[in-house]
C-alpha positions, -999 to +999 in steps of 0.1 A: +566-602-434+533-584-428+527-550-411+494-536-400+486-505-421+473-487-390+469-490-352+436-506-341+414-491-315+427-515-289+464-512-298+490-515-271+501-480-280+466-464-282+446-448-254+421-477-258+447-504-251+433-536-235+462-541-211+474-519-183+504-496-184+526-520-164+519-549-188+526-527-217+560-518-202+567-555-197+559-563-233+582-535-246+610-547-223+607-582-235+608-572-272+640-552-264+656-581-245+648-606-273+655-581-301+621-589-316+589-572-326+553-573-312+525-591-331+492-573-336+468-590-312+439-588-337+460-607-362+467-633-335+430-639-329+419-637-365+403-602-366+412-595-402+393-573-426+393-585-462+419-608-474+427-642-458+463-640-445+465-677-438+475-672-402+507-652-409+516-630-380+513-593-385+536-567-369+517-543-347+516-508-363+517-489-330+548-509-320+565-505-354+560-467-353+570-464-316+602-485-320+614-482-356+640-508-364+634-529-333+638-566-340+664-582-361+639-598-384+621-565-390+655-548-398+665-576-423+631-577-440+630-539-442+664-538-459+651-564-484+619-544-490+600-575-479+575-559-455+539-559-468+513-536-453+479-553-446+446-543-431+436-558-397+403-556-380 
């Protein structure tokens, strides 16, 4: 499982987010309801710096820091030491 090393300038949890506050709240509620995590939007559109990640989804750093331990898969992979930090654009 991949995790962004830092928040991007358009992160859902940054002042420069590209969605409104209401949409942000909806996204957070949905991740809680589904017990899942939020994917970095730049990884979803291919905005990577450096290595080719072969389309693997990347956990949003802002989300991960704001909601540590949210998402069953994140918790499992964290316990296994299987979360790799990667750079995103």
